[in-house]
N, C-alpha and C positions, 0 to 999 in steps of 0.2 A: 538227455535221453533220446534213445536209439529209437528210430521210425519202427511204429506198431501198428498191426490193425487192430481196430475194436468193432464190436458189433453193437448195437444200440436198440431199445426198445422206445419208440414213440407213440402219443397220440395225436389225433387231429380231427377237427370237425370239419365235415365237408360242406362249408357255406359258399353261398352264391359268389363271394369275392374269388374263390379259389377254382381254377380251371382243370381240377384233377392232381393228381400227386406228380406226375412225369412233367420235367422240364421242357418248357416249349417258348418259343420265339414270341416276345411282345405280349405275352399275358401272363398273369401271377399264378404259380402254383405252390403247392406243400414244398416242393424240391428247392425252388427258388430261395423262398423265407429259410429254410435250413442252411442252403449253401452260404447265403450272406451270414448267417449266425457264426456259421464255422469260419469263414475267411475273416470276420471282423474280429473274432477271438483268437486269430493265429494258429487254428489248427491244421492248415494247410494254405498254398498259394496256388498250386498249380491243381485242378481239378483232375486232369488225366492222370497225373503222378499219385495222386491222392486215391485214384479208384473207388470214388463215390459207388456204392451200388445198393439199390434197394430190392428187398427181397420180393415185393410184389407192386403193382402198379394198380392204381385204383381211379376209377372216373369220376368225373365232376359230380358233387353233392353225397359221394359216399366218404362215410368216416371210418377211423381206425381207433382201437384201445391198445393194440400192441402190434404195430407195424414195425417192421426192422430193417435197418439199413447198416452199412459198415462202411469204413474206409480207413487209409493209412493215415494216423496222426504224427505229427512231429512233437508232440507234449501229452502229458497224462491227462486224460478228460475230467473236466470240473461239471457237472450236469446243470446245476444252477448258474454257471456263468454262460453257457450255452443257452439255456431257457431264457436269461436275461436280454437277449438280442431276438427273441421269439415272440409273436403275440400270444394271447393266452390260450387260442383255442389250437396252437400246436405246442407240444412240449416233449422232451426226451425225459425219460424215468428210470433207465436201468440200463449197463453195460457190461460187457465180458471182453476181455482181450482174447484174440483168437490168431491163429496161424496166418501167414502173409498170404497163402494161397486159399485162404478160406474164401466160399461164395454164400454171400448172404440170401441169395437166390437159389443155387441149385444145390447147397448143402441142407435146405430145409426138409425135415420128413415129413411134418403135416402142416397145412393151413386151415384154419378154423375161422369161417365166416359165419355171422349171424344175421338174418333179414328179420325185421320187426315190420309186419304189415301196418301202413300208417294210418288205416281205418279201424276204428274199434271194432271187436266182434259183435258187440250189440248192435251198432250201426250196420254192419254187412249182414246180420241175421235179418235186421228190417226190411232191407233191399233185396235180399235172396234167400231162398230156401236153402242155407250152406250146409253141403253134406261134409261133415268132419271125417267122417269114416273113410271115406273114398280117398280125401285129400290123405290122410295117414296111410293108405294103401299105395298111393301113388310114390309118396315119400319111401317106401319099403321098395317099390320097382327101382327107383333110381339108384339105389344102392348096388355097389358091385362095379364091375368094367363093362362100359358102354362107349359106342362111339356117340359122343354128344355134339355132334355138328349142328344138328336141329334145336340143339338148346345153347346155341351161342350166336354171336354176331360173326358171319363168315367173313375171312380176312384172307386177301390172297397169299400172304407169306405162310398161313398155318396150314401145313400139312400133315401134321398127325393129330387127329381128333378126338382119339380114344383116350379116356380117362377113368381112373377108379375112385370111386367115392366109397369111403368107408364107413362115414355115418352121415344120413339124411333123417332129421326128427323133428318133428311138429309137437310144439306146447303151446298152452295157453297160460299167460301171466298177465294178471289184472287187467281181463278184458281184451288183450291183445295177442294176437297170433304171432308165435316167433318159431322162426325155422334156424336148424343148426346143420350146418354143412362142413365136412371133414374131410379132405383130401389131399394127398401131395402136390395136386396143381389142378388150376381150372383154366378154361378157356374164356375169351373175351365175351362179357355180358352172361356167361352161363348159370351164374347164381339167379341173376334176376329173370331169367328167361325160363328157368326151371320153376321159379316162384310164380311168375305168371301163368304158368299153364297149370300148376297145381290149383291154383285159386280158381282158374276158368273150370276146371272140372268139378270143384265143390260148388262153383255157382250153377252149373249146368249149362253153361256155354259151350263145353265140348263133352262129348262121352268117353268112357273108357278106352274104347277102340281108337279113337282120335288120339288120344292121350300116346298111346303104345305105338301109332305109327312114327311119332316123332324119334323113334329108335332106329328107323329105316334110314339109313344114310343115303340111300339111292334118291329118296325124295328131297325137294327143295322147299321147306316150309318156313315162310315169312311172317313175323309177327313182331310187335313192339315188347319191351323188356319192362319188367315192373319198374316202379319209380324207384331211382336210385338213391334216394333220401332215407330209405330204410334199411341199406344194407352198412354192415359195419365188418371191417377186418379185424376181428377179436383176437386172434393169436396165431404166431407162427411158432411151430415146435420145432429144436433141433436135438441134434444126439445129446445124451445125457452128460457127456463130457462138456458141454457149454454149461458154464454157470454164472448166471447173471447175479449182478450185484445191485440191489435195488437202491436208488438214492432217497432216502427220507423226506428231504424238504423237496425234491422234484415229485415223488408219490404225492405228497401232501398237496402242491401246487395243482396237480391233476385233478385230485379228489375235491378239492375246494372250488376249481372251476366247474366241475361237474354239479355238485351241490348247489352252487349260487344259479346256475342256469336252470334247474330243475325249479328252486324256487320261485325265479320269475317266470317260467312258463307256467307252472301251476297257478299263479296270480292271475295271469292273462285268461288260462282256459277258465277260472272261476268269474272272471269280469265278464266274460263274453256269456257263461253261462246264465249270469244274472240279467243281462241285457236282453235277453230272450224273452224274460219274464212281461206279462202284460197288465200286471196290477203293480200296486204301490209297495206291498209288503215285501 
């Protein structure tokens, strides 16, 4: 087979053992595991010649359902072969052949992130008089084109901080607040910092004028981002010409992993709920 570039969809769980998605020296990352699996199964030998490129980078504890990456392969991909060399909390489940000059990062049209607030709505309402209406208003304010420098981690190399958000939406699902963010690109920690300020507004920690002042790029406003464990890279959308072929066994592997983890943690939740009871019944 001639060398071809392929684009892949993958999932991963941002557990404690991984120090983010991007490869770094002397620490384990998502990219390290993927590289080992690809090299072990003979998809390439020289990383530079393969041109491995992730569409998005994520920090430690952030998960993904549909992250994307591409590389130049010397053979036709077999997804379960790649998965066989990966831990269960990482997996590829779809792929598409693309042009040799395709960029998984720059050719993306939209990126979709979800953020699940780790604390339940009932718990939040007990601690604060949560104003959901003003939180929804703040979501609408974030839509459109703005300078998001005060909603991001300031980095020396980041010169352009204007971004356009097509959708910022808040929903309630089974007593948890979920935010959806859709845009072509995002700044470092942008989503987690937007969530932090939306929640702060809802809890009454800041007022609406304080929230609006964050759009003033002449000011330098510092604060902690929301918990990374709630963030999911949900999907990366490309031109309709890109046709992903889902692998049935690989998709089942992913879904079975999610189901097993859901059952495990549901049991633990029930266990700790019962342990809180003060009687013998």
